[in-house]
C-alpha positions in Angstrom: 0.0 0.0 0.0 0.9 3.6 -0.4 0.4 5.8 2.7 0.5 9.5 3.0 0.7 11.1 6.5 0.5 14.9 6.9 2.5 15.7 10.0 4.6 12.6 10.3 7.9 13.7 11.8 7.3 13.0 15.5 4.7 12.0 18.1 1.6 10.3 16.8 2.5 10.9 13.2 5.8 9.2 13.5 4.3 6.3 15.3 1.7 5.9 12.5 4.4 6.1 9.8 6.7 3.6 11.5 3.8 1.2 12.0 3.2 1.1 8.2 6.9 1.1 7.3 7.5 -1.9 9.6 4.7 -3.7 7.7 6.5 -3.1 4.5 4.3 -0.4 3.0 5.4 2.7 1.1 5.1 5.8 3.2 5.2 9.5 2.5 5.1 12.2 5.2 5.2 15.9 5.5 7.0 17.9 8.1 7.1 21.5 9.1 10.2 22.1 11.3 11.6 18.7 12.4 13.1 16.6 9.6 12.2 12.9 10.0 15.7 11.4 10.6 14.1 8.1 11.6 13.3 7.4 7.9 17.0 6.7 7.4 16.4 3.4 9.2 14.3 2.2 6.3 15.1 1.5 2.6 15.2 4.8 0.6 12.7 3.7 -2.0 10.2 2.9 0.8 9.7 6.4 2.1 9.2 10.0 1.0 9.3 13.2 3.0 9.0 16.9 2.1 8.6 20.2 4.0 5.1 21.6 4.0 3.3 24.5 5.7 -0.4 23.6 5.5 -1.2 27.3 6.2 -0.1 28.0 2.7 -2.8 26.5 0.5 -0.6 27.0 -2.6 2.0 24.6 -1.2 -0.4 21.7 -0.8 -0.9 20.9 -4.5 2.9 21.1 -5.1 3.6 18.8 -2.2 0.9 16.3 -3.3 2.4 16.4 -6.8 5.8 15.4 -5.4 4.2 12.6 -3.4 2.4 11.3 -6.5 5.7 11.1 -8.3 7.0 8.9 -5.5 3.9 6.7 -5.3 3.4 6.6 -9.1 0.0 8.2 -8.7 -1.2 5.8 -6.1 -2.6 6.4 -2.7 -4.4 3.9 -0.5 -4.3 5.4 3.0 -4.3 9.1 3.9 -3.8 10.4 7.5 -4.2 14.1 8.4 -2.3 14.3 11.7 -0.9 17.9 11.7 -2.3 20.3 14.3 -1.5 23.1 16.7 -3.0 24.7 19.8 -2.6 28.2 21.0 -4.3 28.2 24.4 -5.5 31.2 26.3 -8.7 32.6 27.7 -11.0 34.1 25.0 -10.9 37.6 26.5 -7.1 37.6 26.1 -7.1 36.1 22.6 -6.8 37.6 19.1 -8.1 36.7 15.7 -4.6 36.2 14.3 -4.0 33.2 16.6 -7.6 32.0 16.1 -7.1 32.0 12.3 -3.7 30.2 12.6 -5.2 27.4 14.5 -8.2 27.1 12.1 -5.9 27.2 9.1 -3.7 24.4 10.3 -6.2 22.2 12.0 -9.2 22.6 9.7 -8.5 24.5 6.4 -5.5 22.3 5.7 -7.6 19.2 6.2 -10.2 20.6 3.8 -7.6 21.2 1.1 -6.2 17.7 1.4 -9.7 16.2 1.4 -10.1 17.7 -2.0 -6.7 16.8 -3.4 -6.7 13.2 -2.0 -10.4 12.7 -2.6 -10.0 13.6 -6.3 -7.3 10.9 -6.8 -9.1 8.3 -4.7 -12.5 9.0 -6.4 -11.2 7.9 -9.8 -9.5 4.9 -8.3 -12.8 3.9 -6.5 -10.9 2.9 -3.4 -9.1 4.4 -0.4 -9.3 5.3 3.3 -8.8 8.6 4.9 -8.2 9.4 8.6 -8.4 12.8 10.2 -6.9 13.2 13.7 -9.4 15.0 16.0 -9.3 15.2 19.8 -11.6 14.6 22.7 -11.4 18.4 23.1 -13.9 18.6 20.2 -16.6 17.4 22.6 -15.0 18.4 26.0 -12.8 21.3 25.5 -11.4 23.0 28.5 -11.0 26.6 29.5 -8.6 28.4 27.2 -9.1 25.8 24.4 -11.7 27.6 22.4 -9.9 27.8 19.0 -8.5 24.3 19.3 -11.8 22.7 20.4 -13.7 24.6 17.7 -11.3 23.5 15.0 -11.5 19.8 16.0 -15.3 20.0 16.2 -15.2 21.3 12.6 -12.9 18.5 11.6 -15.4 16.0 12.9 -18.1 17.7 10.8 -15.7 17.5 7.8 -15.4 13.7 8.4 -19.2 13.2 8.5 -19.9 15.2 5.4 -16.9 14.0 3.5 -18.0 10.4 4.2 -21.4 11.1 2.6 -19.8 12.7 -0.5 -17.2 10.0 -1.2 -18.7 6.8 0.1 -20.3 5.9 -3.2 -16.9 5.9 -4.7 -15.7 3.2 -2.3 -13.8 5.7 -0.1 -14.1 5.4 3.7 -13.4 8.6 5.8 -13.2 8.4 9.6 -11.9 10.5 12.5 -9.6 9.5 15.3 -10.0 11.4 18.6 -7.2 10.6 21.0 -7.3 11.6 24.6 -4.2 12.8 26.3 -1.2 11.2 24.6 2.4 11.3 25.8 4.1 13.5 23.2 6.2 16.7 22.9 2.9 18.6 22.5 1.6 17.6 25.9 4.9 17.5 27.8 4.9 21.2 28.8 1.2 21.1 29.9 1.7 17.9 32.0 4.9 19.5 33.5 2.9 22.5 34.5 0.1 20.4 36.0 2.6 18.4 38.0 4.3 21.5 39.5 0.9 22.9 40.4 -0.2 19.6 41.8 -3.2 19.4 39.5 -2.1 16.4 37.5 -4.1 14.0 39.8 -7.3 15.7 38.5 -6.4 14.7 35.0 -5.9 11.1 35.9 -9.1 11.0 37.9 -11.0 11.7 34.6 -9.3 8.8 32.8 -10.8 5.4 33.6 -7.5 3.6 32.8 -5.6 6.0 35.0 -2.8 6.6 32.5 -1.9 8.5 29.4 -1.9 7.0 25.9 1.3 6.1 24.0 1.6 7.2 20.4 1.9 3.6 19.3 -1.6 2.9 20.7 -3.1 5.5 18.4 -1.0 4.1 15.5 -2.1 0.6 16.1 -5.8 1.6 15.9 -5.4 3.6 12.7 -3.5 0.6 11.2 -6.3 -1.8 12.2 -9.0 0.3 10.6 -7.0 0.4 7.4 -6.9 -3.3 6.9 -8.6 -4.5 3.8 -11.0 -6.6 5.9 -12.5 -3.4 7.4 -15.1 -2.4 4.7 -18.2 -1.0 6.3 -17.2 1.9 8.6 -17.3 5.5 7.5 -18.2 8.9 8.8 -17.3 7.9 12.4 -15.0 9.6 14.9 -13.5 7.1 17.4 -12.4 8.2 20.9 -9.1 6.5 21.8 -9.0 8.0 25.3 -8.7 5.2 27.9 -12.2 6.1 29.2 -11.8 9.9 29.4 -15.2 10.5 27.8 -17.1 8.1 30.0 
């Protein structure tokens, strides 16, 4: 299979990429600031990577053109993993930060839905996954832009599934809970110093954070050829956080 992961240099994106690479698939990833040095551990003809800022919609078609050169115009699995958060109370926020979060988390997803959907539509086959968050349904104080962007992403999944399902394309969302990554490290560090971390674990039934590999394993499982009748859903991978 040919797999494309937007935001695959570290964290969940890296875990997903390595899961497919270890299974012998051809994988392409985008990165913004951190070059994916781990790709050197795999055969050169098995992977592709290129820098991409999804805020610039003009870069997206060019990036996708390069990936299609690598994959010989094939794409079986697409994962939109890139995302940012700029937290702060609404009264202290500004529209520039709000727009930046929306552009990365939602507008970029929309642009790729069109680009990837066009190619998959004529192949009459393919699966897309968009990484949401439990914040879409239970956003906390100071997370307005992030929560709103992820809620919009889940709407994109539902409508996209309706539009593309007749062409044999399955589109689903993945909503992780709190995952142990660079993105959450600073937040968790702050909670520990303020002795508020116990409150987080009290809300998680399994009493621990997720590992990136656990999200990757679920995405991979849904992409198996045997899974043929699930679309338009967003799955909470949260250890019971939403119970």
